[in-house]
C-alpha positions in Angstrom: -57.4 5.4 -20.8 -55.9 2.7 -23.0 -56.0 5.0 -26.1 -54.3 7.8 -24.1 -51.5 5.5 -23.0 -51.2 3.8 -26.4 -50.9 7.2 -28.0 -47.8 8.0 -26.0 -44.4 7.6 -27.8 -42.8 4.3 -27.2 -39.9 5.9 -25.3 -42.3 7.6 -23.0 -44.2 4.4 -22.2 -40.9 2.6 -21.6 -39.8 5.3 -19.3 -43.1 5.3 -17.4 -42.9 1.5 -17.0 -39.3 1.7 -15.7 -40.4 4.5 -13.3 -43.4 2.3 -12.1 -41.1 -0.6 -11.5 -38.6 1.6 -9.7 -41.4 2.9 -7.4 -42.3 -0.7 -6.8 -38.7 -1.4 -5.8 -38.9 1.5 -3.3 -42.0 -0.1 -1.7 -40.3 -3.5 -1.6 -37.1 -1.9 -0.2 -39.1 -0.4 2.6 -40.5 -3.8 3.5 -37.4 -6.0 2.9 -34.5 -3.5 3.3 -31.3 -5.6 2.7 -33.3 -8.4 1.1 -34.7 -6.3 -1.8 -35.8 -8.7 -4.6 -33.4 -7.4 -7.2 -33.2 -10.8 -9.0 -37.0 -10.7 -9.5 -36.9 -7.2 -11.0 -34.1 -8.0 -13.4 -35.5 -11.4 -14.4 -38.9 -9.8 -15.3 -37.2 -7.0 -17.1 -34.9 -9.3 -19.1 -37.8 -11.3 -20.4 -39.9 -8.3 -21.4 -37.6 -5.4 -22.0 -34.7 -4.3 -24.2 -31.2 -4.8 -22.9 -30.7 -1.0 -22.3 -34.0 -0.8 -20.4 -33.1 -3.8 -18.3 -29.8 -2.2 -17.3 -31.5 1.1 -16.7 -34.0 -0.6 -14.4 -31.2 -2.5 -12.6 -29.4 0.7 -11.8 -32.6 2.6 -11.0 -33.8 -0.1 -8.6 -30.4 -0.2 -6.9 -30.3 3.6 -6.5 -33.8 3.6 -5.1 -32.9 0.9 -2.7 -29.8 2.8 -1.5 -31.8 6.0 -1.2 -34.4 4.2 1.0 -31.7 2.5 3.0 -29.7 5.6 3.8 -32.5 8.1 3.7 -35.4 6.3 5.5 -34.0 3.2 7.1 -30.9 4.9 8.5 -28.2 2.5 7.2 -25.0 3.3 9.0 -22.8 5.9 7.4 -19.6 3.8 7.5 -17.1 2.8 4.9 -18.1 -0.8 5.1 -21.8 0.1 4.6 -21.0 2.2 1.5 -18.7 -0.7 0.2 -21.6 -3.1 0.6 -23.9 -0.7 -1.2 -21.5 -0.6 -4.1 -21.1 -4.4 -4.0 -24.9 -4.7 -4.3 -24.9 -2.4 -7.3 -22.3 -4.6 -9.0 -24.3 -7.7 -8.2 -27.5 -6.2 -9.5 -25.9 -5.3 -12.9 -24.2 -8.7 -13.1 -27.5 -10.4 -12.3 -29.2 -8.3 -15.1 -26.6 -9.4 -17.6 -27.0 -13.0 -16.5 -30.7 -12.8 -16.9 -30.5 -11.3 -20.3 -28.0 -14.0 -21.4 -30.0 -16.8 -19.9 -33.4 -15.9 -21.5 -32.0 -15.5 -25.0 -32.0 -19.3 -25.9 -35.6 -19.5 -24.6 -37.0 -16.4 -26.1 -39.8 -18.2 -27.8 -41.2 -19.5 -24.5 -42.0 -16.8 -22.0 -42.3 -19.3 -19.1 -39.0 -21.0 -19.8 -37.3 -17.7 -20.5 -38.6 -16.4 -17.2 -37.4 -19.4 -15.2 -34.0 -19.3 -16.9 -33.6 -15.5 -16.4 -34.7 -15.7 -12.8 -32.5 -18.7 -12.0 -29.5 -17.0 -13.6 -30.1 -13.6 -12.0 -30.6 -15.1 -8.5 -27.5 -17.3 -8.6 -25.3 -14.6 -10.1 -26.5 -12.0 -7.6 -25.9 -14.3 -4.6 -22.5 -15.5 -5.9 -21.3 -11.9 -6.6 -22.3 -10.8 -3.1 -20.8 -13.9 -1.6 -17.5 -13.2 -3.3 -17.5 -9.7 -1.9 -18.1 -11.1 1.6 -14.5 -12.5 1.6 -13.2 -8.9 1.2 -15.9 -6.9 3.1 -16.7 -9.5 5.8 -20.0 -11.0 6.8 -19.8 -14.4 4.9 -22.1 -15.7 7.7 -25.0 -13.9 6.0 -24.9 -16.6 3.3 -26.3 -19.5 5.3 -28.7 -21.9 3.5 -31.5 -20.5 5.7 -30.8 -16.9 4.9 -30.3 -17.5 1.1 -33.5 -19.6 1.2 -35.4 -16.7 2.7 -34.1 -14.3 0.1 -35.1 -16.8 -2.6 -38.6 -16.9 -1.2 -38.8 -13.1 -1.2 -37.6 -13.0 -4.8 -40.0 -15.7 -6.0 -43.0 -13.9 -4.4 -41.8 -10.6 -5.8 -41.5 -12.1 -9.3 -45.1 -13.4 -9.1 -46.3 -10.0 -8.0 -44.3 -8.2 -10.6 -45.6 -10.6 -13.2 -49.1 -9.6 -12.3 -48.1 -5.9 -12.5 -46.6 -6.6 -15.9 -49.8 -8.1 -17.3 -51.8 -5.2 -15.9 -49.4 -2.9 -17.7 -49.8 -4.8 -20.9 -53.6 -4.7 -20.6 -53.5 -0.9 -20.5 -50.9 -0.5 -23.2 -48.0 0.6 -20.9 -45.8 -2.4 -21.4 -45.1 -4.9 -24.2 -43.4 -8.2 -24.6 -40.4 -6.5 -26.2 -37.6 -9.0 -25.4 -39.5 -12.2 -26.1 -41.1 -11.0 -29.3 -37.8 -9.8 -30.6 -36.2 -13.1 -30.1 -32.5 -12.8 -29.2 -32.4 -9.1 -29.7 -29.6 -7.3 -27.8 
């Protein structure tokens, strides 16, 4: 199986890896709904993938989450709900950019790069959403207890995604593209 996967063109392998992560985000969206671990996804991606792939994954996981929310979890079809959905999309892309920027100085150390990318992505994601809460309402959702719970979900997801990544590396589906390329854009 490794030979078959490794014989695929690089763009195909990258596409399959993004699709696999997107499917993982669907599963996690079903479990965690509004607390989907976007910071974990973009942090993992920022450390191991090219910038364009990180941004593609950010958008794909957000779209998958919205599809699950509206299609299966019956999110309300209100203007405020759609506005919050858009705000989450903005926050996910901002978190991805923050993760990319934060890992660059630490590209030689995967552990340090991962910690930096995760910290930046989580903080930026929460700050962007918190800033939207002043316009869209629901600032009460940003208590220390709630943010702490979301942090726990993201840390556990990052650990699980890290295991998934190493399995993907073992079969030739994924590579350490971002860290081996140094500060590549």
